[in-house]
Backbone bond lengths (Angstrom), bond angles and torsions (degrees), N, CA, C in turn:
res aa  C-N    CA-C-N  psi(-1)  N-CA   C-N-CA  omega(-1)  CA-C   N-CA-C  phi
1 M - - - 1.470 - - 1.559 109.35 -
2 T 1.336 114.98 141.05 1.457 120.07 176.98 1.542 110.69 -60.63
3 R 1.312 116.39 139.63 1.443 119.54 178.64 1.511 108.07 -115.26
4 I 1.337 116.06 135.00 1.507 119.81 179.48 1.537 108.46 -126.92
5 F 1.324 112.74 153.38 1.465 120.93 175.51 1.535 108.18 -137.58
6 S 1.321 114.87 140.08 1.445 119.87 170.30 1.543 107.14 -155.17
7 G 1.319 114.25 163.70 1.487 117.41 -175.04 1.497 112.26 -146.30
8 I 1.334 113.74 161.40 1.465 124.50 175.59 1.514 109.54 -119.76
9 K 1.339 117.47 127.79 1.464 120.22 177.15 1.479 112.32 -89.81
10 P 1.365 118.52 126.14 1.475 121.56 -177.15 1.519 113.82 -81.07
11 T 1.316 114.67 64.68 1.484 118.80 178.52 1.551 111.46 -107.06
12 G 1.318 118.30 0.12 1.400 120.13 178.12 1.584 108.48 -175.09
13 H 1.284 116.30 177.36 1.490 119.28 -179.59 1.539 108.28 -73.85
14 L 1.324 116.93 141.48 1.458 120.42 -177.43 1.523 110.77 -65.37
15 T 1.296 115.91 145.76 1.449 121.90 -170.03 1.558 110.02 -118.87
16 L 1.332 113.59 169.10 1.469 121.64 172.20 1.488 109.96 -54.81
17 G 1.301 117.89 -38.04 1.490 122.61 177.78 1.533 111.75 -60.19
18 N 1.346 116.53 -45.08 1.478 120.02 176.64 1.531 109.45 -61.89
19 Y 1.336 116.81 -42.58 1.464 119.77 -176.63 1.534 112.92 -66.87
20 L 1.340 117.38 -49.78 1.421 120.61 -176.46 1.544 112.39 -77.03
21 G 1.292 115.07 -30.42 1.480 119.89 -178.54 1.533 114.52 -80.85
22 A 1.352 116.29 -23.51 1.453 118.50 -173.45 1.543 112.76 -145.53
23 V 1.316 117.17 -59.20 1.470 122.22 -166.68 1.498 111.73 -57.47
24 R 1.370 117.35 -46.41 1.439 118.24 -175.80 1.532 112.03 -63.07
25 R 1.319 114.91 -35.34 1.470 117.87 178.08 1.531 110.27 -69.12
26 W 1.312 118.20 -36.82 1.445 119.85 175.00 1.530 110.75 -55.67
27 V 1.351 112.04 -45.68 1.503 118.49 -172.98 1.532 110.30 -71.82
28 R 1.320 116.66 -47.44 1.455 119.76 -171.19 1.514 112.92 -80.46
29 K 1.357 119.18 -30.95 1.423 121.34 -173.96 1.524 115.73 -122.63
30 D 1.313 115.87 -55.03 1.445 118.52 -167.47 1.495 113.35 -63.81
31 Q 1.363 118.73 -42.89 1.476 118.12 -177.03 1.508 112.88 -70.15
32 H 1.331 117.25 -14.63 1.456 121.48 179.24 1.513 114.23 -94.53
33 R 1.341 116.81 -26.94 1.453 118.76 -172.23 1.561 112.95 -103.96
34 A 1.314 114.71 -6.21 1.502 117.91 -176.36 1.511 111.23 -148.87
35 E 1.352 113.94 171.79 1.429 120.64 171.88 1.553 104.82 -82.51
36 A 1.315 115.25 105.00 1.483 118.07 -167.87 1.509 112.91 -109.97
37 L 1.349 115.65 136.49 1.463 121.23 175.97 1.542 107.87 -122.31
38 F 1.309 116.79 133.24 1.460 122.47 178.96 1.481 108.55 -128.64
39 G 1.349 115.85 122.98 1.440 120.36 -174.90 1.541 111.63 -114.27
40 I 1.349 115.51 143.64 1.441 122.04 166.32 1.522 103.79 -88.24
41 V 1.360 116.43 103.79 1.436 119.51 -168.24 1.519 110.82 -88.23
42 D 1.338 116.08 73.09 1.453 121.56 -170.66 1.539 113.36 -69.43
43 L 1.329 117.26 -28.57 1.487 119.16 176.88 1.525 112.09 -59.97
44 H 1.344 116.87 -29.17 1.498 118.84 177.95 1.509 111.62 -71.40
45 A 1.330 118.36 -20.30 1.423 120.90 179.38 1.564 112.50 -72.35
46 L 1.312 118.56 -12.66 1.423 122.70 -176.34 1.479 114.96 -89.90
47 T 1.393 116.25 3.35 1.480 118.89 -175.91 1.544 111.75 -78.35
48 V 1.319 116.40 -10.48 1.475 120.65 178.13 1.502 109.77 -131.59
49 E 1.292 116.44 171.17 1.488 119.18 176.93 1.532 110.16 -55.94
50 H 1.339 114.85 135.24 1.462 116.92 -175.64 1.517 109.94 -153.21
51 D 1.303 115.38 161.35 1.482 124.05 175.49 1.503 107.28 -98.36
52 P 1.339 118.11 115.25 1.484 118.03 -177.34 1.479 114.37 -56.05
53 A 1.321 121.05 -36.94 1.455 121.96 -179.59 1.525 109.40 -70.25
54 R 1.276 118.80 -33.27 1.452 122.20 175.13 1.507 114.25 -64.29
55 V 1.367 114.44 -42.96 1.458 118.22 178.13 1.535 111.57 -60.92
56 R 1.340 114.16 -43.79 1.470 116.72 178.30 1.503 112.29 -63.03
57 R 1.349 115.93 -40.31 1.463 119.66 -179.13 1.513 111.66 -67.14
58 L 1.322 117.14 -42.87 1.450 120.99 -178.12 1.545 110.47 -71.68
59 S 1.341 117.31 -30.59 1.467 119.13 178.46 1.554 109.52 -65.49
60 R 1.320 115.85 -43.66 1.460 119.11 178.17 1.554 110.81 -65.09
61 Q 1.347 114.52 -43.89 1.449 119.47 178.93 1.529 112.24 -59.05
62 A 1.314 115.87 -42.49 1.482 120.93 -178.92 1.505 108.37 -63.04
63 A 1.335 119.13 -47.02 1.485 121.80 -179.50 1.493 109.92 -60.87
64 T 1.329 116.17 -42.14 1.514 121.22 -178.05 1.562 109.25 -64.00
65 L 1.368 116.13 -44.58 1.446 120.14 179.82 1.515 113.00 -63.98
66 L 1.345 114.77 -37.74 1.494 116.90 179.54 1.554 109.68 -66.22
67 L 1.309 116.80 -37.89 1.459 117.05 174.32 1.534 112.95 -69.74
68 A 1.297 116.31 -35.83 1.428 120.32 177.47 1.507 112.34 -68.25
69 S 1.314 116.95 -27.57 1.456 122.15 178.47 1.527 112.21 -76.27
70 G 1.342 116.11 -15.79 1.452 119.11 174.75 1.528 115.94 123.08
71 L 1.357 119.92 3.72 1.427 120.53 173.20 1.538 107.95 -62.02
72 D 1.335 116.47 131.79 1.442 122.87 -176.51 1.507 109.91 -108.99
73 P 1.340 119.90 110.41 1.468 120.84 -178.63 1.500 114.16 -61.13
74 E 1.308 119.64 -10.32 1.467 122.04 172.30 1.513 112.67 -81.37
75 R 1.317 115.28 -22.09 1.462 121.11 -178.63 1.541 114.31 -105.59
76 C 1.361 117.52 -20.87 1.456 119.05 -177.04 1.511 107.38 -141.36
77 T 1.341 115.15 173.54 1.486 120.95 178.18 1.540 107.78 -110.92
78 L 1.284 115.29 119.35 1.473 122.89 176.33 1.504 109.00 -112.26
79 F 1.337 117.09 126.66 1.488 116.87 -175.61 1.525 108.40 -156.61
80 V 1.328 114.41 168.64 1.504 120.79 177.04 1.495 108.70 -101.08
81 Q 1.321 114.99 131.21 1.475 122.54 -172.87 1.525 112.54 -53.61
82 S 1.303 116.76 -44.87 1.444 120.83 -174.31 1.536 112.86 -69.13
83 H 1.341 116.63 -14.01 1.476 121.87 176.55 1.539 112.08 -79.62
84 V 1.321 118.87 -6.00 1.417 124.92 -177.91 1.540 110.74 -123.04
85 D 1.334 115.50 100.33 1.462 120.84 -169.69 1.530 112.64 -61.64
86 E 1.317 117.33 -21.51 1.449 121.21 -175.12 1.536 113.36 -61.32
87 H 1.324 117.55 -26.63 1.456 121.80 179.22 1.530 108.37 -60.92
88 A 1.316 116.54 -52.96 1.483 121.14 -177.86 1.534 110.79 -68.79
89 R 1.305 117.19 -37.94 1.477 119.25 178.68 1.507 111.66 -61.51
90 L 1.352 117.14 -43.62 1.449 119.50 -178.32 1.526 113.49 -74.48
91 S 1.331 113.91 -29.38 1.490 118.70 -178.86 1.508 110.45 -57.66
92 Y 1.317 117.61 -44.83 1.484 119.57 -178.01 1.499 111.10 -62.62
93 L 1.365 118.38 -43.96 1.459 119.90 177.41 1.505 111.64 -56.41
94 L 1.324 116.80 -42.32 1.467 120.89 -178.08 1.527 111.75 -71.64
95 E 1.331 117.84 -28.13 1.462 121.91 173.74 1.558 108.32 -62.52
96 C 1.307 116.59 -30.58 1.445 119.84 -178.13 1.516 111.52 -82.16
97 V 1.344 116.87 -4.08 1.466 123.36 174.83 1.539 111.07 -107.57
98 A 1.301 118.48 -33.23 1.465 123.78 -179.81 1.546 107.88 -71.73
99 T 1.372 114.15 163.34 1.460 119.96 176.73 1.507 110.60 -118.35
100 D 1.349 114.50 158.92 1.462 119.47 178.07 1.525 113.12 -59.88
101 G 1.297 113.56 -38.70 1.495 118.96 -178.51 1.556 110.02 -63.95
102 E 1.323 117.50 -40.66 1.460 118.89 177.91 1.517 111.87 -61.37
103 M 1.273 116.90 -40.95 1.469 119.82 -178.15 1.562 110.78 -67.57
104 R 1.288 115.46 -42.61 1.517 119.57 -175.83 1.541 109.78 -71.93
105 R 1.302 118.48 -18.17 1.493 119.88 179.85 1.536 111.04 -84.14
106 M 1.313 119.09 -11.16 1.482 121.14 -176.57 1.507 108.26 -64.78
107 I 1.333 117.32 129.63 1.442 123.00 -177.96 1.497 112.17 -60.25
108 Q 1.329 118.41 -46.74 1.455 120.34 -178.10 1.479 112.44 -63.50
109 Y 1.312 118.67 -35.52 1.488 120.67 177.57 1.539 108.90 -62.72
110 K 1.329 115.98 -46.96 1.480 118.93 -178.12 1.538 107.98 -61.03
111 E 1.288 119.65 -44.70 1.485 120.38 -176.90 1.503 111.93 -69.20
112 K 1.340 118.66 -45.14 1.459 121.14 -177.28 1.554 110.11 -71.98
113 A 1.269 117.97 -37.16 1.490 120.27 178.27 1.507 109.84 -64.57
114 A 1.342 117.38 -42.24 1.449 121.04 179.87 1.535 110.16 -63.94
115 A 1.307 116.21 -43.10 1.482 119.81 178.48 1.527 111.50 -61.83
116 E 1.332 115.70 -41.75 1.474 120.97 -179.37 1.560 109.58 -63.56
117 R 1.312 115.35 -44.45 1.478 118.20 179.93 1.540 110.49 -66.43
118 A 1.295 117.25 -36.71 1.474 121.73 -178.68 1.526 109.36 -62.55
119 R 1.367 117.29 -32.17 1.455 121.57 177.55 1.478 111.71 -82.05
120 G 1.292 118.77 -0.89 1.500 121.36 177.95 1.515 111.10 86.98
121 G 1.331 118.98 10.17 1.442 120.26 -177.32 1.522 111.54 -95.38
122 S 1.313 116.33 171.44 1.486 120.98 176.90 1.526 107.14 -96.82
123 V 1.364 113.86 153.63 1.420 120.11 -179.29 1.519 110.62 -93.63
124 R 1.305 118.68 121.77 1.470 119.77 -179.62 1.532 112.19 -73.24
125 L 1.322 114.85 145.67 1.518 119.42 179.22 1.527 109.66 -57.90
126 S 1.333 117.04 -34.58 1.460 121.03 -178.14 1.536 112.06 -63.98
127 L 1.333 117.66 -24.87 1.462 119.93 175.36 1.519 111.42 -67.97
128 L 1.315 116.54 -33.59 1.467 122.29 176.01 1.507 111.05 -72.13
129 T 1.302 118.48 -40.09 1.467 121.23 -170.86 1.517 113.68 -97.70
130 Y 1.376 119.16 -3.17 1.431 117.63 -174.45 1.535 114.57 -63.09
131 P 1.311 121.33 -25.47 1.454 118.11 173.87 1.534 114.80 -60.93
132 V 1.365 115.27 -25.24 1.468 118.19 174.54 1.502 110.45 -71.42
133 L 1.340 117.97 -39.88 1.451 121.04 175.38 1.528 109.52 -61.34
134 M 1.304 117.30 -37.82 1.450 122.53 179.19 1.560 108.62 -63.92
135 A 1.281 116.31 -40.07 1.436 122.10 178.40 1.506 108.38 -64.37
136 A 1.363 118.46 -42.46 1.420 120.73 178.89 1.556 111.16 -63.97
137 D 1.307 115.32 -37.62 1.518 118.18 178.50 1.509 108.98 -56.68
138 I 1.348 118.43 -39.05 1.436 121.67 -173.40 1.551 109.30 -82.79
139 L 1.339 117.22 -47.44 1.469 120.59 -171.97 1.539 112.63 -71.77
140 A 1.324 117.51 -24.99 1.436 120.04 -177.98 1.533 113.46 -61.06
141 Y 1.348 115.52 -23.00 1.438 118.25 -173.65 1.550 112.20 -108.77
142 G 1.290 119.09 13.34 1.458 119.04 -178.20 1.510 111.88 60.14
143 T 1.318 115.02 39.36 1.484 121.27 -172.42 1.510 111.83 -68.49
144 D 1.333 114.74 136.40 1.455 121.42 176.17 1.531 112.17 -92.30
145 E 1.340 116.05 -40.90 1.459 121.53 -174.85 1.534 109.31 -131.69
146 V 1.323 114.51 145.82 1.473 121.66 174.76 1.517 107.87 -126.54
147 P 1.315 119.88 104.87 1.499 120.24 177.27 1.490 108.83 -77.35
148 V 1.344 115.43 117.16 1.471 120.67 -177.29 1.505 112.74 -137.38
149 G 1.327 115.98 164.27 1.461 120.75 171.11 1.481 108.06 -83.39
150 D 1.369 114.47 170.64 1.463 120.41 -175.42 1.521 112.72 -58.50
151 D 1.332 117.51 -31.41 1.450 120.71 -175.47 1.543 114.27 -72.77
152 Q 1.326 115.83 -14.41 1.446 120.26 179.94 1.526 113.57 -102.92
153 A 1.292 117.27 0.46 1.478 120.21 -175.88 1.543 111.09 -60.79
154 Q 1.348 118.20 -37.96 1.406 121.54 179.75 1.548 112.72 -61.68
155 H 1.332 116.77 -33.42 1.437 119.84 177.68 1.544 112.53 -69.77
156 V 1.324 114.44 -36.53 1.471 115.11 176.80 1.543 110.89 -68.90
157 E 1.325 116.58 -34.88 1.478 118.20 175.90 1.544 110.85 -62.45
158 L 1.330 116.58 -39.74 1.431 121.30 176.65 1.582 110.17 -61.53
159 T 1.269 113.05 -44.99 1.514 119.33 177.98 1.493 109.66 -57.62
160 R 1.291 119.24 -47.17 1.481 123.26 178.17 1.548 110.21 -58.66
161 D 1.341 116.85 -45.56 1.465 119.95 -179.78 1.524 110.65 -61.59
162 L 1.343 116.24 -43.93 1.487 117.21 -178.00 1.544 111.53 -67.83
163 A 1.329 116.97 -35.86 1.457 119.44 178.97 1.495 109.64 -65.25
164 V 1.327 118.53 -45.97 1.454 122.29 179.95 1.503 111.72 -61.80
165 R 1.369 116.39 -44.80 1.472 120.71 -179.03 1.519 111.06 -64.36
166 F 1.343 118.09 -42.36 1.429 121.21 179.14 1.529 110.66 -63.75
167 N 1.342 116.24 -45.09 1.473 119.76 178.32 1.510 113.26 -58.90
168 Q 1.336 113.99 -40.93 1.493 117.69 -179.97 1.556 112.34 -67.62
169 R 1.299 115.31 -35.35 1.472 118.92 -175.76 1.513 111.59 -80.62
170 Y 1.291 117.76 -39.11 1.471 121.24 -166.12 1.528 114.82 -121.80
171 G 1.337 115.13 3.28 1.422 117.62 -177.05 1.574 110.80 97.04
172 H 1.335 114.02 152.67 1.471 118.10 -173.24 1.534 109.90 -59.13
173 T 1.340 114.03 119.96 1.483 122.89 179.40 1.505 114.11 -128.01
174 F 1.323 115.47 -41.48 1.466 119.86 -171.87 1.559 110.98 -113.87
175 T 1.313 113.91 145.72 1.459 121.64 166.85 1.551 106.14 -74.95
176 V 1.330 113.51 137.15 1.478 119.38 177.61 1.505 107.87 -90.36
177 P 1.354 118.77 113.54 1.461 122.34 -171.69 1.535 110.58 -85.60
178 R 1.290 116.12 167.21 1.457 123.62 174.68 1.516 110.64 -127.99
179 A 1.322 117.01 147.47 1.468 121.86 178.21 1.520 108.22 -84.19
180 T 1.343 116.15 143.92 1.473 122.25 170.27 1.489 108.78 -125.11
181 H 1.359 115.20 149.55 1.488 120.02 -173.84 1.522 110.79 -131.49
182 P 1.330 116.72 134.79 1.492 117.40 174.55 1.521 109.96 -65.38
183 R 1.308 116.20 152.35 1.476 122.73 -175.70 1.523 111.58 -72.01
184 V 1.353 119.47 -41.07 1.436 121.84 -174.38 1.532 109.23 -119.86
185 A 1.339 114.79 140.87 1.488 120.82 174.28 1.540 112.63 60.36
186 A 1.332 117.26 36.07 1.426 119.62 175.60 1.529 111.83 -61.67
187 R 1.354 114.31 -23.19 1.449 118.28 -177.76 1.525 108.89 -144.65
188 V 1.331 115.08 90.93 1.498 119.61 179.09 1.554 107.38 -76.08
189 M 1.344 115.83 137.38 1.415 119.05 -175.41 1.504 113.08 -101.85
190 D 1.313 119.11 161.77 1.442 125.79 177.63 1.512 109.57 -60.26
191 L 1.315 117.40 131.74 1.469 120.64 -176.91 1.522 112.18 -65.80
192 Q 1.375 117.18 -25.49 1.425 120.01 179.16 1.541 114.33 -96.43
193 D 1.302 115.30 -15.45 1.458 121.31 -179.69 1.537 107.13 -140.95
194 P 1.341 117.50 78.03 1.446 119.17 -169.74 1.518 119.68 -72.52
195 R 1.352 112.68 7.16 1.492 118.33 169.64 1.532 110.94 -99.80
196 S 1.332 117.02 1.90 1.465 121.04 178.34 1.527 108.27 -119.43
197 K 1.326 114.21 143.67 1.506 119.09 -179.20 1.525 110.67 -65.96
198 M 1.329 114.58 146.24 1.489 122.24 175.42 1.534 106.46 -69.99
199 G 1.341 118.48 91.40 1.442 122.23 -173.66 1.510 113.69 -97.50
200 K 1.303 116.20 154.30 1.488 123.19 -178.98 1.527 111.93 -69.19
201 S 1.365 114.84 -33.09 1.445 119.81 -167.84 1.514 114.08 -103.64
202 H 1.309 118.93 13.14 1.475 120.37 177.20 1.544 108.96 -62.99
203 E 1.326 114.14 141.68 1.480 118.54 -178.44 1.529 110.24 -67.34
204 S 1.360 118.92 -37.81 1.405 121.82 179.23 1.527 108.71 -99.74
205 G 1.321 116.47 132.46 1.445 121.43 -178.94 1.533 113.12 -100.09
206 A 1.363 115.83 10.01 1.514 117.99 -174.74 1.494 113.00 -61.68
207 G 1.328 116.01 -32.79 1.472 118.15 -178.17 1.513 113.34 -104.99
208 I 1.337 117.67 17.75 1.433 120.95 -175.83 1.521 110.29 -120.99
209 V 1.330 115.24 127.51 1.467 119.19 175.42 1.518 106.60 -97.25
210 Y 1.365 114.40 118.05 1.463 119.21 178.18 1.544 108.92 -93.55
211 L 1.346 114.31 151.45 1.462 119.03 -175.04 1.511 111.69 -61.69
212 L 1.327 115.98 -25.52 1.495 118.71 -176.26 1.546 111.63 -100.85
213 D 1.347 116.52 8.65 1.478 118.35 175.35 1.512 111.09 -60.79
214 E 1.349 116.06 142.14 1.470 121.35 171.73 1.514 110.01 -65.97
215 P 1.356 119.41 150.41 1.444 120.74 179.94 1.501 115.59 -50.14
216 E 1.326 118.95 -41.30 1.457 121.01 -179.15 1.489 111.13 -66.69
217 A 1.361 117.95 -35.63 1.462 119.82 177.01 1.516 110.81 -65.15
218 V 1.334 117.79 -38.79 1.435 123.95 178.35 1.540 108.41 -61.01
219 R 1.312 116.80 -51.00 1.470 121.54 -177.36 1.529 109.99 -59.56
220 K 1.317 117.63 -44.12 1.427 120.62 -178.04 1.545 112.62 -62.60
221 K 1.327 115.44 -42.93 1.472 119.96 178.61 1.515 112.72 -64.90
222 V 1.365 116.95 -40.94 1.446 119.66 179.96 1.520 110.72 -69.42
223 M 1.310 118.18 -43.96 1.458 120.06 -179.54 1.479 114.73 -65.85
224 R 1.357 116.23 -22.79 1.464 120.29 177.41 1.556 112.90 -96.43
225 A 1.333 114.32 8.26 1.473 118.97 -177.31 1.540 109.92 -61.75
226 V 1.324 115.26 142.80 1.433 122.78 175.58 1.538 108.78 -68.05
227 T 1.333 114.83 129.78 1.467 117.65 173.61 1.537 106.41 -112.81
228 D 1.312 118.16 -137.85 1.461 119.32 -175.67 1.559 109.06 -142.18
229 S 1.325 113.94 167.28 1.483 117.64 177.08 1.503 108.79 -67.93
230 G 1.334 116.31 147.01 1.453 119.51 -177.79 1.512 109.37 108.95
231 S 1.338 117.11 177.07 1.422 121.22 -178.25 1.514 114.36 -131.59
232 D 1.335 116.73 -12.17 1.471 119.46 179.67 1.537 111.48 -76.98
233 V 1.303 115.25 136.39 1.470 119.24 179.38 1.540 106.73 -93.15
234 V 1.343 113.08 102.35 1.467 119.39 179.31 1.574 106.52 -135.19
235 Y 1.305 113.57 153.22 1.478 118.64 -178.88 1.552 108.89 -97.02
236 D 1.345 113.27 109.17 1.449 120.42 178.27 1.511 108.72 -149.27
237 R 1.331 115.58 102.56 1.480 118.77 -175.33 1.515 114.91 -63.52
238 E 1.342 117.97 -31.66 1.430 120.64 179.59 1.488 113.64 -79.22
239 A 1.348 117.29 -49.11 1.445 121.04 -177.40 1.538 113.87 -77.66
240 G 1.313 115.88 -32.96 1.451 121.36 -178.48 1.530 114.45 -136.22
241 P 1.342 117.18 70.83 1.463 121.21 -173.03 1.555 112.69 -63.89
242 G 1.342 117.57 -33.31 1.476 119.72 -178.86 1.501 109.73 -69.32
243 L 1.264 119.81 -46.73 1.456 122.58 179.08 1.554 110.08 -65.47
244 A 1.335 116.19 -42.84 1.438 119.40 179.69 1.524 112.36 -60.50
245 N 1.352 115.85 -35.80 1.443 120.82 -179.47 1.531 108.82 -65.03
246 L 1.320 118.20 -44.71 1.460 121.81 177.94 1.502 111.96 -61.09
247 L 1.306 116.58 -40.60 1.452 121.69 179.93 1.519 111.72 -67.83
248 D 1.350 114.59 -38.77 1.468 118.82 175.31 1.529 111.32 -61.68
249 V 1.324 115.28 -44.15 1.462 118.79 179.55 1.548 112.74 -61.85
250 L 1.303 115.10 -47.21 1.502 119.14 179.15 1.477 111.44 -63.28
251 A 1.322 117.16 -42.14 1.496 119.85 179.38 1.498 109.38 -62.96
252 A 1.344 118.93 -43.21 1.434 123.22 -178.75 1.543 110.65 -65.88
253 C 1.305 117.69 -37.87 1.445 121.15 177.24 1.524 110.83 -62.26
254 R 1.316 117.32 -34.86 1.425 121.86 179.60 1.537 112.43 -75.38
255 G 1.335 117.42 -28.01 1.448 120.76 -178.38 1.512 111.62 147.24
256 E 1.313 116.41 153.11 1.479 120.82 -171.80 1.513 110.28 -66.52
257 E 1.290 118.87 -22.34 1.445 119.49 -176.53 1.543 111.99 -89.89
258 C 1.347 117.71 -2.15 1.449 121.87 -176.72 1.548 109.32 -74.60
259 D 1.305 116.53 134.52 1.465 120.00 -177.00 1.546 109.39 -95.59
260 P 1.346 117.96 121.08 1.460 118.54 -177.06 1.523 113.80 -64.63
261 A 1.310 118.11 -26.82 1.462 120.58 177.62 1.561 109.98 -69.00
262 A 1.312 115.08 -34.78 1.474 120.27 174.34 1.504 112.73 -67.93
263 V 1.334 115.36 -37.58 1.478 121.06 178.09 1.507 109.02 -63.73
264 A 1.309 118.75 -39.20 1.461 124.07 -178.23 1.552 110.26 -58.03
265 A 1.312 116.87 -37.06 1.458 120.71 -178.46 1.523 113.51 -64.27
266 E 1.338 115.85 -14.76 1.507 119.09 -177.93 1.534 112.24 -82.14
267 Y 1.329 117.29 -11.39 1.450 121.14 -168.18 1.543 111.82 -117.92
268 S 1.331 114.66 146.73 1.431 120.44 173.93 1.518 112.92 -119.64
269 S 1.361 114.82 -2.56 1.473 118.02 179.78 1.549 110.07 -146.57
270 Y 1.304 114.38 152.04 1.465 120.84 179.06 1.542 109.73 -67.36
271 G 1.316 117.46 -37.73 1.442 121.35 -174.51 1.480 111.47 -62.16
272 A 1.334 117.02 -46.07 1.490 120.76 -179.93 1.510 110.97 -63.14
273 L 1.362 115.91 -40.20 1.459 120.35 179.66 1.526 109.28 -62.59
274 K 1.339 119.27 -44.08 1.449 122.89 -175.51 1.530 108.16 -65.71
275 R 1.344 118.81 -41.28 1.431 120.61 178.20 1.524 112.79 -60.63
276 D 1.326 115.36 -39.98 1.511 118.80 -179.17 1.523 109.63 -72.57
277 V 1.354 117.26 -36.68 1.476 118.37 176.18 1.530 109.83 -62.83
278 A 1.270 117.18 -45.42 1.475 119.98 -177.69 1.539 109.69 -61.55
279 D 1.332 117.14 -46.54 1.481 121.07 177.67 1.563 111.38 -57.41
280 A 1.317 114.09 -46.19 1.433 119.43 -176.33 1.531 111.18 -64.45
281 V 1.320 118.19 -41.49 1.429 120.96 -179.16 1.547 112.10 -69.27
282 V 1.300 116.32 -40.45 1.484 121.83 178.49 1.538 108.06 -59.83
283 E 1.341 117.79 -47.51 1.448 120.69 -178.87 1.529 112.32 -67.83
284 L 1.359 115.62 -34.75 1.471 117.30 177.95 1.520 113.09 -66.14
285 L 1.335 116.29 -36.21 1.461 119.43 -177.56 1.499 113.99 -88.66
286 R 1.342 119.73 -12.89 1.450 120.28 -175.72 1.527 113.93 -56.68
287 P 1.351 120.18 -49.44 1.482 119.08 179.22 1.542 113.09 -65.69
288 V 1.325 116.67 -30.71 1.466 119.31 -179.69 1.535 108.06 -66.14
289 R 1.309 116.60 -47.38 1.515 120.83 -178.99 1.553 109.23 -62.59
290 K 1.324 118.15 -39.65 1.459 120.18 -179.49 1.485 110.70 -66.89
291 R 1.297 120.79 -44.47 1.484 122.57 -178.33 1.495 109.40 -70.72
292 H 1.349 118.92 -34.16 1.462 122.20 176.72 1.512 110.55 -57.48
293 A 1.349 115.86 -46.65 1.486 120.75 -179.50 1.515 110.87 -60.45
294 E 1.334 118.08 -38.56 1.472 122.25 177.97 1.513 111.17 -66.37
295 L 1.308 118.40 -40.83 1.500 121.41 179.42 1.480 112.62 -71.16
296 V 1.348 119.48 -36.12 1.454 121.77 175.92 1.490 109.12 -59.17
297 A 1.292 119.75 -35.93 1.467 122.38 178.68 1.507 113.06 -72.91
298 D 1.315 117.40 -8.27 1.479 120.73 -179.41 1.515 111.17 -130.55
299 P 1.374 118.37 64.37 1.445 121.15 -173.87 1.514 115.18 -59.73
300 G 1.370 114.70 -28.02 1.480 117.54 179.52 1.500 112.35 -62.67
301 Y 1.342 118.57 -33.23 1.434 120.91 179.37 1.541 110.68 -65.24
302 V 1.354 116.69 -43.33 1.454 119.24 -179.25 1.543 109.65 -64.51
303 D 1.313 116.17 -42.54 1.464 121.85 177.19 1.468 111.68 -54.89
304 G 1.344 116.55 -46.54 1.432 122.24 -179.55 1.517 113.18 -63.45
305 V 1.333 116.93 -40.63 1.429 121.62 175.93 1.525 112.25 -60.11
306 L 1.326 115.68 -46.50 1.463 119.88 -178.56 1.552 111.68 -68.47
307 R 1.318 116.72 -36.72 1.459 119.91 177.71 1.525 111.01 -65.89
308 T 1.297 119.08 -46.65 1.418 123.26 178.00 1.536 111.45 -64.67
309 G 1.335 117.00 -39.50 1.445 122.33 179.70 1.503 110.61 -65.88
310 A 1.340 119.95 -38.76 1.491 121.45 178.43 1.495 110.46 -65.60
311 G 1.350 117.13 -40.10 1.449 121.43 177.61 1.496 111.65 -59.57
312 R 1.328 117.44 -47.15 1.448 121.26 177.83 1.532 111.65 -59.75
313 A 1.349 114.16 -48.73 1.445 120.87 -179.29 1.536 111.24 -56.70
314 R 1.316 117.87 -45.14 1.414 121.77 179.37 1.529 110.60 -57.93
315 G 1.350 113.88 -45.80 1.473 119.02 -177.55 1.505 112.72 -59.88
316 L 1.334 116.26 -32.93 1.477 119.50 179.71 1.527 111.46 -81.64
317 A 1.349 117.24 -37.98 1.443 119.57 -170.45 1.534 111.95 -83.66
318 R 1.300 118.67 -35.90 1.458 120.43 -173.36 1.528 114.59 -56.74
319 P 1.319 120.27 -45.30 1.453 119.39 179.27 1.534 112.50 -62.07
320 V 1.331 115.36 -37.74 1.482 119.50 179.54 1.520 110.31 -66.72
321 V 1.306 117.95 -47.03 1.452 120.75 -178.71 1.544 111.82 -68.94
322 D 1.319 116.42 -38.95 1.482 117.30 176.08 1.495 109.64 -61.03
323 R 1.308 119.24 -39.84 1.434 122.35 -179.58 1.518 109.59 -63.85
324 A 1.329 118.03 -39.06 1.466 120.80 179.71 1.528 110.90 -66.15
325 Y 1.386 115.02 -38.31 1.474 118.79 177.16 1.539 111.44 -62.33
326 R 1.283 116.18 -40.26 1.464 119.45 179.32 1.556 110.27 -68.60
327 A 1.325 114.22 -38.00 1.455 118.29 -177.18 1.539 115.09 -63.42
328 V 1.341 115.31 -33.40 1.460 120.10 -177.93 1.519 109.92 -84.50
329 G 1.292 118.28 -7.02 1.486 118.64 176.64 1.493 116.84 104.58
330 L 1.346 118.11 10.35 1.452 121.41 179.84 1.533 110.66 -79.57
331 L 1.333 114.08 136.28 1.465 121.14 179.96 1.506 111.52 -64.66
332 P 1.305 121.44 126.11 1.471 120.50 178.53 1.526 109.81 -66.43
333 P 1.358 118.71 154.19 1.433 121.10 176.66 1.512 110.47 -65.31
334 V 1.289 114.32 151.18 1.502 120.47 177.49 1.530 110.93 -114.67
């Protein structure tokens, strides 16, 4: 059976972009068609300045929201990255295979390092090397497919390069994974800045719809969304990114096969489109918010899911990582 891995970083509250770009696909397709592992990749949250209590709180919230969205622990493995030591063990081996040049060419490193320096802060070494930890997350499980948004495709390509290089140097050890992308709304954009991704960790939440936003907050954000000059409702990402973003969201709410260009043909005004987008998003998130409230009232259930998931993940990862340690010449424990 095909094995897939994907993860959520607990650096902010989960957004509509996370849901439409990844989580809904995990729920509706991936957990049913494959042996699926989904990690709360909390070690990645340590690459920048952070509040320890907030990381713990967001890690639990992310796990709870993934369950509320429909991940079924009987069908998939949900766990916290730091509960499985094999991620860190393998990351160091892959650092010994990766090059400095590869790390410095990563787009996200360039962007995040520049932002950190602009704020007057120092850049942590882990920000440079975290793509290797991401590769370890994937390779530790013999992953075949990695469902990702467009912004993560470069990291999967790095993972493939490291797997091939390791296999060539030390003998076949790792499965070489491939990235897969959802057809619609792979990258939902900020409603106030439609050329930027709707990110969890943006300082301003004015253009971000969070999964736990109240319905009125969702409506207000959508109705205030930036559109474009002109009055015709047409789908054009380059000429009209704000309008295209709303059409992408509405099409994705209707279903992955829905064509945003066809949706545009239904409207003659921006106002009507915004009202329908707001209604669609509110209804999409209503059952998620309801189930989240139920799970928050039963924290023991979430703890049990994460404990069982970490045990399963260790059982899958340990043989792969042990094999990698032997392959590079490390003496096995006695």
